[in-house]
C-alpha positions in Angstrom: 0.2 -0.3 0.3 2.9 2.2 0.8 4.8 1.5 -2.3 1.2 2.2 -4.1 1.2 5.7 -2.9 4.5 6.4 -3.2 4.1 5.3 -6.5 0.9 7.5 -7.2 2.9 10.9 -6.1 5.5 10.1 -8.3 3.2 10.1 -11.5 1.3 13.2 -10.3 4.5 14.9 -10.1 6.1 13.9 -13.3 2.5 14.7 -15.0 2.3 18.0 -13.3 5.8 18.5 -14.7 4.6 17.4 -17.7 1.4 19.8 -17.9 3.7 22.6 -16.9 5.9 22.6 -19.3 3.7 22.0 -21.9 2.0 25.3 -20.5 5.6 27.0 -21.1 5.7 25.9 -24.4 2.5 26.9 -25.9 3.0 30.5 -23.8 6.6 30.8 -25.3 5.1 29.5 -29.0 2.5 31.8 -28.9 4.4 34.9 -28.0 6.9 34.3 -30.5 4.3 33.7 -33.1 2.5 37.4 -32.3 6.1 38.7 -32.2 7.2 37.6 -35.6 3.4 38.9 -36.7 4.2 42.4 -35.4 7.7 42.3 -37.0 6.4 41.2 -40.4 3.5 44.2 -40.1 6.1 47.3 -39.1 8.7 46.1 -41.5 6.3 46.3 -44.3 5.1 49.3 -43.3 8.6 51.3 -42.4 9.7 50.3 -45.9 6.6 51.8 -47.6 6.5 54.7 -45.3 10.2 55.5 -46.2 9.4 55.2 -49.6 6.2 57.6 -49.6 6.2 60.3 -51.6 8.8 59.1 -54.3 8.2 60.6 -57.6 11.7 60.5 -59.1 14.5 63.4 -59.8 12.3 65.8 -62.0 8.5 66.8 -61.4 5.8 65.7 -63.6 5.4 67.5 -67.2 2.6 69.8 -67.0 0.9 68.8 -70.3 0.7 64.9 -70.4 2.2 63.1 -73.3 -0.2 60.4 -75.8 -1.2 57.7 -73.1 -0.1 59.6 -70.3 -2.1 61.5 -67.8 -2.0 64.0 -65.4 -1.3 63.9 -61.7 -4.4 62.8 -59.6 -5.1 64.6 -56.5 -4.2 61.0 -54.8 -0.3 62.1 -55.2 -0.4 65.5 -53.6 -0.7 64.2 -50.5 1.4 60.5 -50.2 0.1 60.2 -46.9 -3.4 60.4 -45.1 -4.6 59.4 -41.7 -8.1 59.3 -40.7 -8.3 58.1 -36.6 -11.8 57.7 -36.8 -11.5 54.7 -39.2 -8.0 53.4 -38.1 -7.2 54.0 -41.7 -3.5 54.9 -43.1 -3.2 55.5 -47.1 0.2 55.9 -48.6 1.2 56.3 -52.4 4.5 54.9 -52.2 6.9 53.9 -54.7 6.8 50.1 -55.5 9.8 48.1 -54.2 10.8 45.2 -56.8 9.1 43.8 -59.7 6.8 41.3 -58.3 3.6 41.6 -57.1 0.3 42.8 -58.9 0.6 45.6 -61.3 1.3 49.1 -59.8 -1.4 51.7 -59.4 0.5 54.5 -62.0 4.0 54.6 -63.2 6.4 57.5 -63.8 8.4 57.3 -67.0 11.6 59.9 -66.9 14.9 60.1 -67.9 15.8 62.6 -64.9 16.9 65.5 -67.4 13.9 66.6 -69.5 11.1 64.6 -69.2 8.9 62.9 -66.0 5.2 61.5 -67.6 2.8 59.3 -65.5 0.9 56.6 -66.7 -2.0 54.7 -65.1 -1.0 51.2 -64.4 2.3 49.3 -65.4 4.5 50.9 -68.4 7.6 50.2 -69.9 9.3 53.0 -71.2 10.0 53.6 -75.0 13.3 54.1 -74.5 14.9 51.3 -72.1 18.3 53.3 -72.8 17.6 56.6 -71.8 14.4 56.2 -69.7 13.5 54.3 -66.6 10.3 53.5 -64.6 8.9 54.3 -61.2 6.3 52.1 -60.5 3.7 53.8 -57.8 1.8 52.1 -55.5 -1.3 53.4 -53.5 -2.0 51.3 -50.3 -4.8 51.5 -47.6 -4.2 50.0 -44.4 -7.0 49.5 -42.3 -8.2 47.9 -38.9 -11.2 46.1 -39.6 -12.8 44.4 -36.5 -9.6 42.4 -35.1 -8.0 42.3 -38.7 -5.6 44.5 -40.4 -6.3 44.7 -44.1 -4.8 46.3 -46.8 -5.9 47.3 -50.3 -3.6 47.5 -53.5 -4.8 50.2 -55.7 -7.2 52.2 -56.6 -10.0 49.5 -57.0 -8.4 46.1 -55.8 -9.6 44.0 -53.0 -8.8 44.4 -49.3 -6.5 41.2 -48.1 -5.7 40.7 -45.0 -2.5 41.3 -43.4 -2.8 40.6 -39.5 -5.3 39.0 -37.2 -5.6 39.5 -33.7 -5.2 43.5 -34.0 -6.8 45.1 -31.0 -5.3 48.7 -31.5 -3.6 50.4 -34.9 -2.8 53.9 -34.2 -0.2 56.0 -36.0 1.4 59.7 -34.8 3.5 61.8 -37.0 6.8 63.9 -36.0 6.3 67.3 -37.3 9.0 69.9 -38.1 10.1 71.8 -35.5 12.6 72.4 -32.8 12.1 70.4 -30.5 10.5 67.7 -33.0 7.0 66.8 -31.7 4.4 63.7 -32.4 0.7 64.6 -33.3 -2.0 62.0 -34.1 -3.8 64.3 -36.4 -2.5 64.8 -40.0 -4.4 67.4 -42.3 -3.6 68.2 -45.7 -2.0 71.5 -44.5 0.3 70.2 -42.3 1.3 66.7 -44.3 4.5 68.7 -45.8 5.3 69.2 -42.1 5.9 65.6 -41.6 9.4 64.5 -40.7 8.7 60.8 -39.5 5.7 58.4 -38.7 5.4 56.5 -35.1 3.6 53.3 -35.6 1.9 51.5 -32.7 0.7 48.1 -33.1 -1.0 45.9 -30.8 -1.4 42.4 -30.7 -3.7 39.8 -28.8 -3.9 35.9 -28.3 -7.7 34.8 -28.9 -6.7 32.1 -26.0 -5.5 34.3 -23.1 -2.2 32.1 -23.0 -0.4 35.7 -23.1 -1.6 39.4 -22.6 -1.8 42.2 -25.2 1.7 43.0 -26.6 2.1 46.6 -27.9 5.2 46.9 -30.7 5.9 50.2 -31.6 8.2 51.4 -34.4 9.1 54.9 -36.1 10.3 55.2 -39.7 12.0 58.6 -41.2 10.7 59.8 -44.4 13.0 60.1 -46.9 11.1 61.6 -49.4 10.3 65.7 -47.8 6.8 66.7 -49.2 
């Protein structure tokens, strides 16, 4: 009887250790997954914010060539923020040649001409001209899902799930530089950096809400 009791105590201890180890593993795995999701979203946003407003080395020609278009109002304000909708709109130079067709393309020789075209466009003179793909991206927090819409008429795609908060503030020029959560058309030219805050949750409750912050300096002043 004593041996049986001792055996049960040992087995109970082993089971408790196993349960504790499993819980610790699940907690660490969940925390790592949340961190990876946040890293992916923030790195993507930072890359695109840094390229916002990059329209090449010349101003767009006042008179569009055949097939070209006049600059739409979207290009005037490359960064827009709607706090009520938790919606960030960017017009950014595309990185790489993969993915969907760009929203617009600038074809320029960086000397005398810069023309804007809707969608993708290949330079007629590849030896003297090059293309700058532009993409309009709209990030919106819908419920607990951070969605991104690519282009003017594209369908919103899921970027991250289990997001409880998505906020943006703007570093405005000044001495010292101050951050504001309000961005208007009039103040957009004073933006020098963008601070992003993202909070993700574990729906199973294994870890508490995790908030991540990142700051991106603008490479292209408006």
